[in-house]
Backbone as a printed PyTorch tensor [residue, N CA C, xyz], in Angstrom:
tensor([[[ 83.3220,  88.6500,  73.8210],
         [ 84.7490,  89.1570,  74.1620],
         [ 85.6990,  87.8920,  73.7700]],

        [[ 86.8720,  88.4350,  73.5970],
         [ 87.9140,  87.4540,  73.3630],
         [ 88.3840,  86.7080,  74.6160]],

        [[ 88.8010,  85.5740,  74.4870],
         [ 89.2510,  84.6810,  75.7540],
         [ 90.3360,  85.4250,  76.4200]],

        [[ 91.2810,  85.7510,  75.5920],
         [ 92.5450,  86.3770,  76.1440],
         [ 92.3930,  87.7030,  76.8830]],

        [[ 91.3710,  88.4720,  76.2810],
         [ 90.9360,  89.5080,  76.9840],
         [ 90.3070,  89.3470,  78.4870]],

        [[ 89.4100,  88.2850,  78.5130],
         [ 88.8850,  87.8910,  79.8590],
         [ 89.9590,  87.4040,  80.8090]],

        [[ 90.9030,  86.6300,  80.2950],
         [ 92.0110,  86.2580,  81.1480],
         [ 92.8910,  87.2600,  81.6920]],

        [[ 93.1050,  88.2800,  80.8270],
         [ 93.8980,  89.5790,  81.1800],
         [ 93.1070,  90.2590,  82.2890]],

        [[ 91.8780,  90.4680,  82.0530],
         [ 91.1510,  91.1180,  82.9930],
         [ 91.0450,  90.4140,  84.3580]],

        [[ 90.9950,  89.1630,  84.3890],
         [ 91.0630,  88.2430,  85.6320],
         [ 92.3340,  88.5220,  86.3540]],

        [[ 93.5110,  88.5700,  85.5600],
         [ 94.8010,  88.6010,  86.0350],
         [ 94.9860,  90.0690,  86.6420]],

        [[ 94.4370,  91.0640,  86.0230],
         [ 94.5770,  92.5120,  86.5170],
         [ 93.6810,  92.6100,  87.8240]],

        [[ 92.6100,  91.9060,  87.9260],
         [ 91.7660,  92.0010,  89.1480],
         [ 92.5520,  91.2890,  90.2970]],

        [[ 93.2050,  90.0800,  90.0120],
         [ 93.9740,  89.4560,  91.0040],
         [ 95.0550,  90.3190,  91.5840]],

        [[ 95.8570,  90.8790,  90.6940],
         [ 97.0400,  91.6820,  91.1440],
         [ 96.4740,  92.8920,  91.8740]],

        [[ 95.3640,  93.5420,  91.4650],
         [ 94.8420,  94.7620,  92.1610],
         [ 94.3450,  94.2990,  93.5140]],

        [[ 93.7680,  93.2930,  93.6700],
         [ 93.2280,  92.7520,  94.9740],
         [ 94.3510,  92.4190,  96.0430]],

        [[ 95.5400,  92.0320,  95.5060],
         [ 96.6210,  91.6290,  96.2620],
         [ 97.2400,  92.9710,  96.7770]],

        [[ 97.3500,  93.8720,  95.7750],
         [ 98.0620,  95.2130,  96.2470],
         [ 97.1320,  95.9420,  97.2810]],

        [[ 95.8410,  95.8480,  97.0860],
         [ 94.9830,  96.4850,  98.0870],
         [ 95.0810,  95.7660,  99.5630]],

        [[ 95.2030,  94.4020,  99.4000],
         [ 95.3660,  93.5860, 100.6570],
         [ 96.5890,  93.9670, 101.4690]],

        [[ 97.6660,  94.0630, 100.7490],
         [ 98.9840,  94.4320, 101.3590],
         [ 98.9110,  95.8700, 101.9090]],

        [[ 98.2620,  96.7310, 101.1060],
         [ 98.3730,  98.1270, 101.5800],
         [ 97.3790,  98.3000, 102.9580]],

        [[ 96.3160,  97.5590, 102.9490],
         [ 95.4300,  97.7370, 104.1110],
         [ 96.0310,  96.9590, 105.2190]],

        [[ 96.8320,  95.9370, 105.0340],
         [ 97.5230,  95.2290, 106.0870],
         [ 98.5940,  96.1960, 106.6440]],

        [[ 99.2030,  96.7900, 106.0270],
         [100.1710,  97.7640, 106.3920],
         [ 99.5840,  99.0790, 107.1430]],

        [[ 98.2960,  99.4170, 106.5620],
         [ 97.6110, 100.5650, 107.3650],
         [ 97.0840, 100.1580, 108.5940]],

        [[ 96.6830,  98.7840, 108.8000],
         [ 96.2860,  98.3220, 110.0470],
         [ 97.4330,  98.1810, 111.1210]],

        [[ 98.6390,  97.8390, 110.5910],
         [ 99.7610,  97.7490, 111.5110],
         [100.0950,  99.2310, 111.9050]],

        [[100.0060, 100.1810, 111.0610],
         [100.2650, 101.6350, 111.3960],
         [ 99.3120, 102.1610, 112.4150]],

        [[ 98.0270, 101.9610, 112.1930],
         [ 96.9110, 102.4530, 113.0220],
         [ 97.0500, 101.7250, 114.3860]],

        [[ 97.3970, 100.5050, 114.4670],
         [ 97.4580,  99.7760, 115.6640],
         [ 98.5860, 100.3030, 116.4930]],

        [[ 99.7500, 100.5420, 115.8290],
         [100.9510, 101.1480, 116.4920],
         [100.5950, 102.5280, 117.0220]],

        [[ 99.9230, 103.3390, 116.1360],
         [ 99.6510, 104.6800, 116.5520],
         [ 98.6450, 104.6900, 117.7820]],

        [[ 97.6580, 103.8750, 117.7720],
         [ 96.7670, 103.7840, 118.8950],
         [ 97.3790, 103.2410, 120.1070]],

        [[ 98.2760, 102.2850, 120.0770],
         [ 99.0120, 101.7700, 121.2260],
         [ 99.9300, 102.9590, 121.7180]],

        [[100.5580, 103.6760, 120.7030],
         [101.4370, 104.7630, 121.1130],
         [100.7670, 105.8120, 121.7420]],

        [[ 99.5250, 106.0700, 121.3290],
         [ 98.6720, 107.1940, 121.9430],
         [ 98.3700, 106.9810, 123.4980]],

        [[ 98.2230, 105.7440, 123.8430],
         [ 97.8320, 105.2460, 125.2670],
         [ 99.1330, 105.0420, 126.0340]],

        [[100.1480, 104.4810, 125.6860],
         [101.2280, 104.1020, 126.3280],
         [102.6640, 104.6290, 126.0180]],

        [[102.6730, 105.3980, 124.7390],
         [104.0190, 105.7360, 124.4210],
         [104.2770, 107.1850, 124.8840]],

        [[105.5370, 107.4730, 124.8240],
         [106.0030, 108.8030, 125.1740],
         [106.5060, 109.4660, 123.9630]],

        [[106.7190, 108.8470, 122.9630],
         [107.2340, 109.5190, 121.6810],
         [106.1710, 110.2870, 121.0680]],

        [[106.5250, 111.2560, 120.1410],
         [105.5460, 112.0110, 119.4880],
         [104.7340, 111.1490, 118.4100]],

        [[103.4890, 111.5180, 118.2710],
         [102.6600, 110.7820, 117.2800],
         [102.7170, 111.4510, 115.9820]],

        [[102.2560, 110.8570, 114.9910],
         [102.1980, 111.4180, 113.5380],
         [101.0060, 112.4450, 113.5300]],

        [[100.0630, 112.2690, 114.5170],
         [ 98.8310, 113.2840, 114.5050],
         [ 99.0470, 114.4590, 115.5400]],

        [[ 98.5580, 115.6530, 115.2330],
         [ 98.6720, 116.6540, 116.2720],
         [ 97.3570, 117.1180, 116.8330]],

        [[ 96.5990, 116.1090, 117.3170],
         [ 95.2280, 116.4340, 117.7200],
         [ 95.1920, 116.3130, 119.3580]],

        [[ 94.2040, 116.7660, 119.9380],
         [ 94.0600, 116.3580, 121.3760],
         [ 93.9360, 114.8640, 121.4010]],

        [[ 94.2460, 114.3310, 122.6390],
         [ 94.4780, 112.9900, 122.8340],
         [ 93.1240, 112.2190, 122.7210]],

        [[ 92.0570, 112.8750, 123.2080],
         [ 90.6730, 112.1650, 123.1950],
         [ 90.2680, 112.1060, 121.7060]],

        [[ 90.4810, 113.1540, 120.8910],
         [ 90.0950, 113.0520, 119.4050],
         [ 91.0340, 111.9800, 118.6840]],

        [[ 92.2920, 111.9600, 119.1370],
         [ 93.1780, 110.9830, 118.5150],
         [ 92.8090, 109.6370, 118.7460]],

        [[ 92.3930, 109.3020, 119.9900],
         [ 92.0900, 107.9370, 120.3370],
         [ 90.7150, 107.6770, 119.6190]],

        [[ 89.6340, 108.4310, 119.5420],
         [ 88.5590, 108.1540, 118.8590],
         [ 88.7080, 108.0480, 117.3520]],

        [[ 89.4280, 108.9310, 116.8370],
         [ 89.7880, 108.7860, 115.3030],
         [ 90.4740, 107.6940, 114.9300]],

        [[ 91.5430, 107.2860, 115.7530],
         [ 92.2990, 106.0610, 115.3280],
         [ 91.3970, 104.8050, 115.5560]],

        [[ 90.6200, 104.7690, 116.4830],
         [ 89.8470, 103.6650, 116.7470],
         [ 88.8090, 103.4310, 115.5210]],

        [[ 88.1260, 104.5400, 115.2400],
         [ 87.2210, 104.4980, 114.1120],
         [ 87.9320, 104.0960, 112.7890]],

        [[ 89.0760, 104.6720, 112.6400],
         [ 89.7990, 104.3140, 111.4160],
         [ 90.2070, 102.8370, 111.4220]],

        [[ 90.5040, 102.2910, 112.5970],
         [ 90.9490, 101.0020, 112.5800],
         [ 89.8040,  99.9900, 112.3110]],

        [[ 88.7370, 100.3890, 112.7540],
         [ 87.3840,  99.5920, 112.4980],
         [ 87.0530,  99.6080, 111.0100]],

        [[ 87.1520, 100.7200, 110.4180],
         [ 86.8080, 100.9610, 109.1020],
         [ 87.8700, 100.1570, 108.2080]],

        [[ 88.9980, 100.3630, 108.4510],
         [ 90.1180,  99.5970, 107.6330],
         [ 90.1430,  98.1230, 107.8870]],

        [[ 89.6360,  97.8140, 109.1850],
         [ 89.5780,  96.3090, 109.4540],
         [ 88.3930,  95.7100, 108.6500]],

        [[ 87.1840,  96.4320, 108.5160],
         [ 86.0770,  95.9070, 107.6250],
         [ 86.6150,  95.8510, 106.1940]],

        [[ 87.2210,  96.7320, 105.6440],
         [ 87.6250,  96.7530, 104.3010],
         [ 88.6230,  95.4870, 104.0820]],

        [[ 89.5690,  95.3770, 105.1440],
         [ 90.5140,  94.2790, 105.0040],
         [ 89.8230,  92.9560, 104.9800]],

        [[ 88.7580,  92.8130, 105.8760],
         [ 88.0550,  91.6670, 105.9990],
         [ 87.2900,  91.1710, 104.5240]],

        [[ 86.7170,  92.2290, 103.9490],
         [ 85.8780,  91.8700, 102.7840],
         [ 86.8840,  91.7300, 101.6560]],

        [[ 88.1050,  92.3640, 101.5720],
         [ 89.0690,  91.9770, 100.3890],
         [ 89.5960,  90.7250, 100.7520]],

        [[ 89.9650,  90.2690, 101.9030],
         [ 90.5280,  88.9880, 102.2630],
         [ 89.4770,  87.8660, 102.0750]],

        [[ 88.2390,  88.0640, 102.2090],
         [ 87.2490,  87.1450, 102.0210],
         [ 87.0030,  86.9510, 100.4900]],

        [[ 87.1310,  87.9360,  99.6740],
         [ 87.1260,  87.7550,  98.2430],
         [ 88.3390,  86.9890,  97.8800]],

        [[ 89.4110,  87.1930,  98.3560],
         [ 90.6890,  86.5290,  97.8850],
         [ 90.5910,  85.1280,  98.1970]],

        [[ 90.1910,  84.7620,  99.4940],
         [ 90.1630,  83.3630,  99.9000],
         [ 88.9620,  82.5740,  99.0850]],

        [[ 87.9810,  83.2110,  98.8080],
         [ 86.7510,  82.5470,  98.0380],
         [ 87.3100,  82.4600,  96.6590]],

        [[ 88.1230,  83.1780,  95.9760],
         [ 88.5250,  83.0240,  94.6850],
         [ 89.6000,  81.8650,  94.6440]],

        [[ 90.4940,  81.7730,  95.6710],
         [ 91.4890,  80.8700,  95.6550],
         [ 90.9980,  79.3860,  96.0000]],

        [[ 90.1050,  79.1840,  96.9330],
         [ 89.5910,  78.0180,  97.3730],
         [ 88.3890,  77.4450,  96.7740]],

        [[ 87.5220,  78.3960,  96.2500],
         [ 86.1300,  77.9440,  95.7360],
         [ 85.8400,  78.1580,  94.1560]],

        [[ 86.9330,  78.3260,  93.5930],
         [ 86.8070,  78.4360,  92.0060],
         [ 87.1170,  77.1650,  91.5510]],

        [[ 86.2440,  76.6500,  90.4170],
         [ 86.4610,  75.3570,  89.8250],
         [ 87.1980,  75.5270,  88.5410]],

        [[ 88.2830,  74.9450,  88.2790],
         [ 88.9890,  75.1350,  87.0860],
         [ 89.1300,  73.8430,  86.3380]]])
């Protein structure tokens, strides 16, 4: 492969990981807000389920998104601090 092609591929991967990182971060904030609002809030939620289904679904979603966020941020930190140039 050409060296410029490899550099372009690395750049695209970096941009893609940062986009996924910020999207997952926003989704964590949204799920946390919705979960807090389902317990303590009086305003209407985005979801129209029974409260027990809503609490379980938001909790499971928060765990799943949190795990994805952990692995993406682990990859970003490993690439930033542990790459030799």
